C-alpha positions in Angstrom: -23.2 7.0 31.4 -19.7 5.2 30.6 -21.7 2.0 29.5 -22.9 4.3 26.2 -19.9 5.9 25.9 -18.4 2.2 25.9 -20.6 0.9 23.6 -20.1 3.8 21.0 -15.8 3.9 21.4 -16.3 0.1 20.7 -17.7 0.7 17.7 -15.6 2.8 16.6 -12.7 1.2 17.3 -14.3 -1.9 15.1 -14.7 0.5 12.2 -11.1 1.6 12.4 -9.6 -1.8 13.0 -11.4 -2.6 9.5 -9.9 0.3 7.7 -6.8 -0.7 9.1 -7.2 -4.5 7.8 -8.5 -3.1 4.6 -5.4 -1.2 4.1 -3.3 -4.0 5.3 -4.9 -6.1 2.8 -4.7 -3.6 -0.6 -1.3 -3.1 0.1 2.0 -4.8 -1.1 4.7 -6.9 0.7 5.0 -4.7 3.7 1.3 -3.4 4.1 0.3 -5.9 6.8 2.9 -4.5 9.0 2.6 -0.8 8.7 -0.8 -0.4 8.2 -1.7 0.3 11.9 1.4 2.7 12.2 0.2 5.8 10.6 -2.8 8.1 11.8 -5.5 5.3 11.8 -3.5 3.1 14.3 -2.8 5.9 16.7 -6.6 6.8 16.6 -7.1 3.2 17.3 -4.3 3.3 20.2 -6.0 6.2 21.7 -9.4 4.9 21.8 -8.3 2.3 23.5 -6.6 4.3 26.0 -9.8 6.0 26.7 -11.8 2.9 27.1 -9.3 1.6 29.5 -9.5 4.8 31.6 -13.6 4.9 31.6 -13.0 1.2 32.7 -11.0 2.5 35.7 -7.4 0.6 34.4 -4.1 2.3 33.2 -2.7 1.2 30.0 0.5 -0.4 30.8 2.3 0.3 27.5 2.3 4.0 27.7 2.8 4.5 31.8 4.9 7.3 31.5 2.3 9.6 30.3 -0.3 7.7 32.7 1.7 8.6 36.0 0.8 12.5 35.6 -2.8 11.8 36.4 -2.2 10.5 39.5 -1.8 11.7 42.9 
């Protein structure tokens, strides 16, 4: 079951990354650096965290949140 969910999440992650890339290309001087900092970038980070959790891993860049699920 997790494989099917991971497959769908991977497709969603790809679509979100394409949207971020599009924003970066259309914007001005700072668009490339800021494109992943908004809502869509946060959505991509959340998808990544869920994918890691489904694989049995804990995201290392946000350990303060994930430590609450241990024990």
